[in-house]
C-alpha positions in Angstrom: -5.6 -44.5 4.7 -5.1 -42.7 1.4 -1.4 -41.9 1.4 -1.4 -39.0 -1.1 -0.2 -35.5 -0.4 0.0 -32.4 -2.6 2.3 -29.6 -1.2 1.9 -26.0 -2.2 5.4 -24.6 -1.8 7.0 -28.0 -1.9 10.3 -26.8 -3.3 11.2 -24.7 -0.2 13.2 -25.8 2.8 10.4 -27.4 4.7 8.6 -28.8 1.6 11.7 -30.6 0.3 12.5 -32.3 3.6 8.8 -33.1 4.2 8.7 -34.7 0.7 11.7 -36.9 1.5 10.1 -38.2 4.7 6.7 -38.8 3.1 8.2 -40.7 0.2 10.2 -42.8 2.7 6.8 -43.7 4.2 5.4 -44.7 0.8 3.3 -41.6 0.3 2.5 -40.4 -3.2 3.6 -36.7 -3.2 3.1 -33.9 -5.7 3.9 -30.2 -5.6 2.1 -27.0 -6.6 5.0 -24.8 -7.8 5.6 -21.7 -9.8 8.5 -23.4 -11.6 8.8 -26.8 -13.2 10.5 -29.2 -10.8 14.0 -30.5 -11.5 13.3 -33.4 -9.2 11.4 -36.6 -9.7 8.4 -35.1 -7.8 5.3 -34.7 -9.9 4.8 -30.9 -10.2 1.7 -28.9 -11.2 2.6 -25.4 -12.2 0.6 -22.6 -10.7 0.6 -18.8 -10.4 -1.4 -17.7 -7.3 -1.2 -14.1 -8.3 -3.2 -14.8 -11.5 -5.2 -17.6 -9.7 -4.1 -20.2 -12.3 -3.1 -23.8 -11.9 -1.9 -25.9 -14.9 -4.5 -28.7 -14.5 -6.9 -30.2 -12.0 -5.1 -33.6 -11.4 -3.8 -32.3 -8.1 -7.4 -32.3 -6.8 -7.3 -36.1 -6.8 -4.9 -36.1 -3.8 -6.2 -36.6 -0.3 -4.1 -34.2 1.8 -3.2 -30.6 1.0 -0.3 -28.9 2.8 0.2 -25.2 2.2 3.7 -23.8 2.8 3.7 -21.0 0.1 4.6 -17.4 0.8 7.1 -14.7 0.1 10.2 -14.9 2.3 10.0 -12.3 5.0 13.8 -12.1 5.6 15.2 -12.0 2.1 14.6 -8.3 1.3 14.4 -4.9 3.1 10.9 -4.1 4.4 10.0 -1.4 2.0 6.3 -0.7 1.7 6.2 -2.5 -1.6 7.9 -5.6 -0.3 5.7 -5.7 2.8 2.6 -5.6 0.6 4.2 -8.4 -1.5 4.7 -10.5 1.7 1.0 -10.2 2.6 -0.4 -10.4 -0.9 1.5 -13.6 -1.7 -0.1 -15.4 1.2 -3.6 -14.1 0.6 -3.3 -15.0 -3.1 -2.4 -18.6 -2.3 -5.5 -18.9 0.0 -7.8 -17.3 -2.6 -6.5 -19.5 -5.5 -6.9 -22.7 -3.5 -10.3 -21.7 -2.1 -11.6 -21.0 -5.6 -10.4 -24.4 -6.9 -11.8 -26.3 -4.0 -15.1 -24.5 -4.2 -15.7 -24.9 -7.9 -14.1 -28.2 -8.8 -14.7 -31.8 -7.8 -11.9 -32.9 -5.5 -10.8 -35.7 -3.1 -9.0 -33.5 -0.6 -10.2 -34.1 3.0 -7.3 -32.7 5.0 -5.8 -29.2 4.8 -2.7 -28.1 6.8 -1.5 -24.5 6.4 1.6 -22.8 7.7 1.5 -19.6 9.8 4.2 -18.3 12.1 4.8 -17.5 15.8 5.3 -13.9 14.7 1.5 -13.8 15.2 2.2 -13.2 18.9 4.5 -10.3 18.5 7.1 -9.2 21.1 6.0 -10.7 24.4 9.0 -10.1 26.7 8.8 -12.9 29.3 5.1 -13.8 28.5 4.5 -17.5 27.7 2.2 -17.7 24.7 -0.4 -20.4 24.0 -2.7 -20.8 21.0 -5.5 -19.0 22.9 -3.6 -15.7 23.0 -4.5 -12.9 20.6 -2.2 -11.4 18.0 0.4 -8.9 19.0 1.5 -5.7 17.5 3.8 -4.9 14.6 4.2 -6.0 11.0 4.8 -9.7 11.8 1.7 -10.0 13.8 -0.3 -8.1 11.2 0.9 -10.3 8.5 0.3 -13.6 10.2 -3.2 -12.5 11.3 -4.0 -11.6 7.6 -2.5 -15.0 6.6 -4.7 -17.0 9.0 -7.8 -14.9 8.2 -7.4 -15.8 4.6 -8.4 -19.4 5.5 -11.6 -18.3 7.3 -14.6 -20.0 5.6 -12.3 -22.2 3.6 -14.2 -25.1 1.9 -12.4 -27.6 4.1 -11.5 -27.1 7.8 -7.9 -26.1 8.2 -5.2 -27.2 10.7 -2.9 -24.2 11.1 0.7 -24.5 12.4 2.3 -21.4 13.8 5.9 -22.3 13.0 8.8 -21.2 15.1 12.5 -20.7 14.1 13.2 -23.8 11.9 16.6 -25.3 12.5 18.5 -26.7 9.5 21.9 -26.1 8.0 20.3 -26.0 4.6 18.4 -22.8 5.1 16.5 -20.5 7.5 18.1 -18.7 10.4 20.8 -21.2 11.4 23.3 -20.6 8.5 23.1 -16.9 9.0 23.7 -17.2 12.8 26.5 -19.6 12.4 28.3 -17.8 9.5 30.3 -15.3 11.6 31.6 -18.2 13.7 33.6 -19.4 10.7 35.6 -16.3 11.1 36.1 -16.6 14.9 33.3 -14.3 16.1 30.0 -15.2 17.8 27.7 -12.1 17.9 24.8 -11.9 20.4 22.1 -9.7 19.0 20.4 -7.1 21.2 20.2 -7.8 24.9 20.3 -11.6 24.3 17.4 -11.9 26.7 14.8 -12.3 23.9 13.3 -15.7 23.8 13.7 -18.0 20.7 11.1 -20.6 20.1 12.8 -23.0 17.8 12.1 -26.4 16.1 14.3 -29.0 14.4 13.2 -29.3 10.7 12.6 -33.0 11.1 10.4 -32.5 14.1 8.4 -30.0 12.2 8.0 -32.3 9.2 7.1 -35.3 11.5 4.6 -33.1 13.2 2.8 -32.5 9.9 2.9 -36.3 9.1 1.6 -37.0 12.7 -1.3 -34.7 12.0 -2.2 -36.5 8.8 -1.8 -40.0 10.2 -3.6 -39.5 13.4 -6.5 -37.4 12.1 -5.6 -34.5 14.4 -8.6 -32.2 14.8 -8.5 -28.9 13.0 -7.5 -25.7 14.7 -4.3 -23.9 15.6 -1.2 -25.5 16.9 2.2 -24.0 17.8 4.9 -25.8 15.9 7.8 -25.2 18.3 10.0 -27.4 20.4 9.2 -27.9 24.1 12.3 -25.9 25.4 12.6 -22.3 24.1 15.8 -20.6 25.0 17.1 -17.0 25.2 19.0 -15.7 22.2 22.2 -15.6 24.3 21.7 -19.2 25.3 21.1 -20.1 21.7 24.3 -18.5 20.5 26.3 -20.0 23.4 25.0 -23.5 22.5 25.6 -23.0 18.8 29.1 -21.7 19.6 29.9 -24.7 21.9 28.7 -27.1 19.1 30.5 -25.8 16.1 33.1 -23.2 17.1 34.0 -23.2 20.8 37.1 -21.1 20.0 35.1 -18.2 18.6 34.9 -15.0 20.5 31.5 -13.8 21.7 30.6 -10.1 21.4 27.3 -8.1 21.7 25.6 -6.2 18.9 23.5 -3.6 20.6 19.8 -3.3 19.7 20.0 0.3 18.6 22.6 -0.7 15.9 20.3 -3.4 14.6 17.3 -1.0 14.5 19.5 1.5 12.7 20.5 -1.0 10.1 17.4 -3.2 9.7 14.8 -0.6 10.9 11.4 -2.3 11.3 12.8 -5.6 10.1 14.9 -5.9 13.2 11.8 -7.3 14.9 12.8 -10.7 13.3 15.8 -11.0 15.7 14.8 -8.7 18.6 11.3 -9.8 19.3 10.9 -12.1 22.3 8.5 -14.9 21.5 8.2 -17.6 24.2 5.7 -20.2 22.9 4.2 -23.3 24.3 4.1 -26.7 22.5 1.8 -28.4 25.0 -1.2 -28.5 22.7 0.5 -30.5 20.0 2.2 -32.7 22.6 -1.3 -33.5 24.1 -2.2 -35.2 20.7 0.5 -37.8 21.3 3.3 -36.2 19.3 6.8 -37.0 20.5 9.8 -34.7 19.8 12.9 -36.4 18.5 14.9 -33.3 19.4 13.3 -31.8 22.5 16.4 -29.7 23.5 18.7 -27.4 21.6 21.9 -29.4 22.3 20.5 -32.6 20.7 19.1 -30.6 17.8 22.4 -28.9 16.9 24.4 -32.0 17.4 22.2 -33.8 14.9 22.3 -31.0 12.4 26.1 -30.7 12.5 26.8 -34.4 12.9 28.5 -33.9 16.3 
């Protein structure tokens, strides 16, 4: 097996940890990045918006993993920023499609990130990969994202990624921050389902897909035991700040403050991991308690 991987978006939360785990398994890893890397990882500079990549050496790698895209949570959802979120993902696909269509290359496996936002707010519904996209901006964005890889020169394995748990980024630092000051807010009704995954399980899922030649198609990248938001906060509180005081933040306040963006925390997305498990993948952290204890060293 050719153990070479190039990661588009390797400098992000997922990409950095994935790189560490791949290097530990003696993979040769490179990044496609907008900025020159300050790490030892070989980096090819690119600008998807202008469809430019510094050179073609990256095409000699065997596996391409695509994690690039504007952060959906870092800014208010103005019309301009919503367009930027969508355009950044489509531009990545167009740039890579053009390169793989016009240049000689060695890439045989492509894995692309999507998100469980595809399903929208489902209430108590249990989603599988066969379900259609939901309503709202998150669903619209992820549908555009996945459609951008239609007719790609190489068949694509798509991971619809859930809430990634890490203390180094993503949702967990924001949810845990108030607990440092003795408060544990529950957002909305607390009944909305959270389909989460430990960062290491996500990275190992990607490696599993490479090493076991998993067939192309769509897979939900979530843990096997989704929980309600209230249960998530209760477990997090028990793990890091049992002395903190829980209190509710009503949905109408979140909608008033965050407007359309409140969907990130109020949508209920209960997602199945059975399809990826059927390929032989084993979760190291199948339940939230074990995941949080590992993350916080408890």
